[in-house]
Steps between C-alpha positions, in 0.01 A plus 500: 500500500614854424400793718621868475530803738382785303505866603226738369689824445186687398381631164455140381867438540665194672871411572670333228736276696301291746590260785344176410431171677507159356305269710431131505190375668361150544134442391308179528275438196335217286674633188730757352225717376333526847843566648553779274158657591583473872847647444370799322232561770790466760692775319221741474405444861862587613495843314505806746550854509724698751407845603830653414587616848870450438477658166279782372317266257305178530665176427340171375580131525350358190481155346654495144428131410592135517856431370476117514277219640666176606348170611683411825584142563632290786829686484360802685441567854188687610708750706716621193463872422690714269486861377736750334502874489619664185471847333332505152424785264123557468398135561120550465538696175733218375270221622474348146885447492539380855192277558476218257178393342292281727517211247886495548504481880670169584214310677228629245713399193579148647137442597379586165759259358382222709129563416563506117389175326767349284433535128464172309 
């Protein structure tokens, strides 16, 4: 998952270079499509606005999109957590280049491959 911290500088302007968080979460779902829906709902739920008391302008923590979706197997522990903080140039404006098409997310792609009937 990709989130951004965006400052509203006023007059419709936002900061260009933004602190971003890459986050991995664990979701239980019957299939990849349901996991994707749950992940998107989680991302939107985590968005927030900061009043800007430390700065003179409001700041936002915003969900940009899903960067990958993996099916976890027995090799992972339930306690595993990972995140990474990076600075990216206008991540929400460049969403189309940073966030892959949903059909290309690992678990969605593999699920579709499994469900395809062989051609005879």
